[in-house]
N, C-alpha and C positions, 0 to 999 in steps of 0.2 A: 504494500500500499503506500503509495505518496502524500504526501500531506502540501498542500498549498495553501497560503495566509492571503486572502483577497483585500488589498488596501484601498478602502476608495476615496479619493481625492477628491475633496465637496468644499463648498466654500456656503457658507449659511448668509442669507441676504435675508436680514430682520426686518427690511421693512415690508417686501412683500413675502416674507415664512415661506421661502421656497429657495433650494439650492442645485444645484447642479454639477455635474462631475465636469471634470477638467477637459477629459477628451470630446464630451459633449457640446462645448464651445455654444450654451444657450444665454438667451438675454437679450437685451437691445438690438437694436441694429446701430446702423454708425453714429447715427445722430443723436442719439441720447448715451452723451456723453462717451468718454474716451473709447476705442474698440475692444472687445472684449475676448483677447486672445486664449485666456487660459482658464477666465472665471467668471460668473456671471456680469451683470451691466445694472446697477441702478440709475433711475433719471438724474440722481442730480449729481454734481459734482464730488462731493465728499462723502460719500455713503461707505459705511463701515465693511460693507462687505460684498460691493461691487466694485466696476472698474472706473470709477470717475477719477478725475484728473490727479484726486491725492488721497483714493481708496487702499486703504491698507490690506484686504485680502483680496483684491482680482489681480486684474494684469494692468493697469492704468498705467499710464507713463510715467509717475513717480510713485506706481503704489510696489508693496514690499514683495507681491504675487505670493506664490504656493498655495497651500489648501489648509483652511480650518476647520476643527470638529468641535464640536460644543463639548464646554466641561463636561465633565461627570455629572451624572444625575439625571432627574426627566430631561426629555428631548423638547418637551414642552410643545407647540405648536409647528415645530419644523415640519416641513413635508419635502421628499424626497421625487423627483423626476427620475427614476432610476438608480441604479450603483452601478458606476461608471470604474471598473476598477483597475488598479494595476497592482500582476502578482508579484509575492516573493515569495520564497521557498524556507518552508519549517521543518527542520530534518524531525523523521520517526524516532522513536524510542521504544524499547522493548522490553521485556520483562528483565529485569536484574536474575544475575547466574549466581548460587550459594555452592560451592563447589569442595567437599572434603576428600582428602588424599586420605589414605593411610597406607604405608612404607615399610615393609618388611625389614628391620635391621639385622637380620642374621649376618653370619660370616661373608656367605654364601654372594651374597647382595652389594658386594661393590661398586663394580661395575654400573649395577642398575640402577642404585642410589646417586650415582655420579651423573649418570645420561639423565636422570629425572629431576637432578638440579640444573643440568643446564638448560632443558627446556623448558622449568616452569615459567620463567619472566617470557618469551616469546608465545607461550599457552595464554597466560592472561592479558597481553597484549592486543595480541590475535581478536578475542573475546571483546572487551573494550574498543576494539576499533569498529566492529560493528554496530555499536552504539549500544550496547551491553554493559551494567555495572558488576562485574565481577566481586564476588569477596571468597577468598580463597583461605580455607583452612588445611592444614600441614599437622596429622598425627602419626610422631616420627620421632623417635628421639634425637638430639645434636649431639654432634662429633664429640668425642672425648668420653666420659664415663661410663655413659648412655644406659644411665640405672645400674651404676656396677658390672656391666660386661662390656670390658674395654676391649674387649677383641670384636664387639659389633661394632654396624657401619651407621654415624649417624649423619643427618643431612642438615646443611644451612644455606637458604637462601639468600642470594645477593640481592642489593638494589635494583631497579626501582621498586619490583614486588615487595622484597625484605627492605628490614631498616635499612637505611643508610648507615655503613658501616658495621652492621651488625654480625659480619662473619670474618674477622680479622686473621691473619694466619694467625695458630697457635691458640686462639680463642681471647677472650670469653664470648660466647657466643649467643647472640640474644637479636635475633630475625624479624623478631615477631613485628607487624605493621601494620596496626587496626585502623580502619577497618577494611581496607584492602586485604590484608594477609594476619591470620594468626598461627602461630605454630604452637600447638601443643608436645610439649617435651614428655613423651611417654616412648618405651620401648615398645615394639611392635616385635614378638616373638614370630616365628615362623608360621605358624599355622593360626594366628590369634587374630588376625586383622579384623575380622568380624566384630568378636566378643570388645574388641578394642573400642571399635566405633561407638558401639552401644553406652560402653562402661562411660566414655570420656563425654555424654551426651549434654551435661550439665553446662560441661566448659566451651563445645562449639553450636548449643543451641541459642546464645545471645545474636551470632553470626548470622543465624537462619531469617529471612525476612518475610511477612507474610506475603509478598506478590511475586516472590522469586521462584524460579525453579529449582529444584535439587539435583545436585548429581554426587554419587561417590565412585572415587576412585579407588581401586586396592591395584599395590603391584608387589608382587611376591613368585618366589620361585617354588612354591610347596600347596599345597594343599589346605583346606580346611576345617578344622575340627568342630565347625558349624556348618550344619545344613541351608541350603538357601531359604528354607521354610522358615527355620529358627530366626534368622535373620529377618526375614520379613515378619514374624508374628513378632520380634521384638521394638522393631520399628514402632509400628500401628501400636505398641502397648505404650509407650513414649507420652509425656503432656507436655506441651500438643503431640498428638501423633504424627508421626512422619509417614506420610503414604503416596505421597505425590514426587516420584522420583525414578531417576535413570541413573543405573548400576555400570560402569565400566569397570574394565579391568585389564591389566598384562599379566598372564600368569600362563604355566606350562600345560601346553596342551595333552600332554604326556606325564607320566612318571616314569624316573628313571629306569625303574627293571624295565618297564613295557618298552620306552626306546631303545634301552640295549639290546633286546631281542630281537628287536627288528633288524637293528644295526648299529656298531658301534660307530658309525660317523652320522648315523641318526643327532639332530643337536640338542634334544632334551637328554640323549644319553651322556652329553658333557653338563647341561646346563640347570636341568631340573632336579629337584629333590628326593630322594626316595619316596616313594609312593605320595609322590609329590603333583599327581596332574589336578587341576584344579576343577574338579566337579560341581562343587557351589557356587563359584564364580561363572563359571560356565551356563548352567542355569537363571542365576540373576541377572547376567546381561541376555540372557532369552527372554527371560521376564517383563523387561522395562523397555526394551527396544535400545538398550546399551552397545555401545562399541567393547569387542573383545580383541586380544591381539595376543600373540603365541612370546611370549618370555624367551623362548628357545632360538626363536628368530633373530634373537639382539641387535634390532632394529629398531630402538625410541623415536626418530624425529617424525619420521612421517605418521605412527601412531598417536602423538600429540600431536599433531595436525588433527587426525582426526576426530582426537577428543573434545579440541576445540570446534571443529565445523559440526560436529553433534551436540554440542551445548548451545549453539547459536542458533541450529536448527528446530531447536527446542522451544527456544523463546518467541513468544507473541507480543505482538504489538503490545503496545502497555497503554493505549487509549488515553494518553494524555499529550499534550502540545504546547510548548513556550508560547508566549505570544511575543511575537517580534516587536521591539522598541517601535513606535510609529515614526513616519519619516520626519524630517527635519521641519520645525514650524506648526505640527500636528499634533493635537492631546487626544491620547484614549479616550473613549466615552463607553464606560462598561454597558451601557444602558442602548448602544446602539452597534452592537454585534450580533449577526446572526453564522449559523453553522449549516453546511448542507452536505449531506452524504452521496458522492458521487460513485455509480459502481462500473465494474469492467466495460459495458456498453456505453457509458456515459448518461446512463439515467439518474437525476437529479433529484434526491427527496431531503426536503429540508426538516430537520432537527431542530424540536421548541427548547427555550430554556426551563429548566427548573431552578429554584432559588438554592437547594443544596444537597448534596446525595439522598438525606432522608425523604425530599421528596420523590426519588426516581422511583417508588413501589407504586406512585400514583397515576403513572402515565408508560406508554407502550417505550416510547424513545426518549431521549432528553441528555442534556447536555449542562454544566456547570461550573463555575467558577471556583480555583483553589481559594481565595478568597474575595471577598466580595467586596471589602474596603480598597484593597491595592493589589489585584490580580495577576499573579503573571503566567498564569497556565489555563487551558482550556481542559475540563475533563469531560468524557462520557459517562452517561450512567452503566451501569455492571452489564444489563441486560442489551445495551444497544453496543456496547463493546463484544460482547461475545458476538453479538449481531455482524459487526464490521470485521470482527476476525474472520467471520466464516466469509468473506468475501475477495479473495484476494485479487489483485489488481485493482482495487477501488481507492479511492481518496475522500478526503477530507477538505473541502473550502470553507475557508473562514472571512466572513467580511465582516467588512468595516465603515460605518455611516448610515445603516438603515436602522430604525426603530426596531429593538429585539421583537422576534416572535415568541411567545410562552407556550410551552407543549400544553397539548387539551388535555384533560383529566382522562383516566379509560372510561 
């Protein structure tokens, strides 16, 4: 969906109670004041909205030119002979993404941890570049003691995702950089990734946002001591429950024994843990439409690209748009804004305004401001959002300069 902001360059003619767009060139003829090149023309020589010799709103000989919108408030008796618009583009925004990583710290994971560290900044940036706001959580120990297991491998993420200066050579390590990045310094034993995610819920819960899509990513060379069903049930029992999510994983497609039985050159014969087939991870990926990749392939860069692509694809339009600043010399009047939905074939539907989100239940479709006193965004009602998200290729036109139309009640 694209988003187009339509800004009316209108001149209010107080004496006549009418206004005309700049492209319309309406008003009197050349004998009633100076010529109207860009605005209306008043009959007198000094009208404030006309194009008289000293008019301030029109295009008279010494006028300031440009467009004037009424101050915020009741549009009063002003009427409009059409809304002639100049288009500006406002960028669509999408649902934010909350991504929780759990990375196995066992001694066999040295290379995989380093590849994960190298890819996290590019992963986060790719998501952000598409208009999503990512929150990344890492559950894995920092380098060093690793919860009393110095032979395990820790991970520290460099800036800009991690904290500036948080990963100095030799430590101490402190890479958390909230809200964008939270590191939960806890060792992940080889088969404990799923249970550790649940155990640390109180720590990563504050990073979740109600409008975000949640993603889990497990990276391990071993299997899990939990089944997929145990993990799904545990998420559903949390307060609040986590039920809408995607699960991704880099795991061993075969256990070491099975791989070596095929051939000593089979990659999982070298890289998988004994009995390390990731059965639970494979099921969770399939159940949630996630991305799964074989750790034994030892090729992490394209997998992280696939992770990012999946996160981006799962995010829907956020159904809110920032109101751009009015052109120079104009003032936004919140009571002179209208919103149209334009579907893929160009059919246009006017969506009426409601005072606030609490009033959405009383209308079929509606929109409202984020702040009635000082609006910065236009948002649509939840039911309208669902309708718009189901119409790929559509757009929203916001028109400034005509008296607002309110949504009729059901």
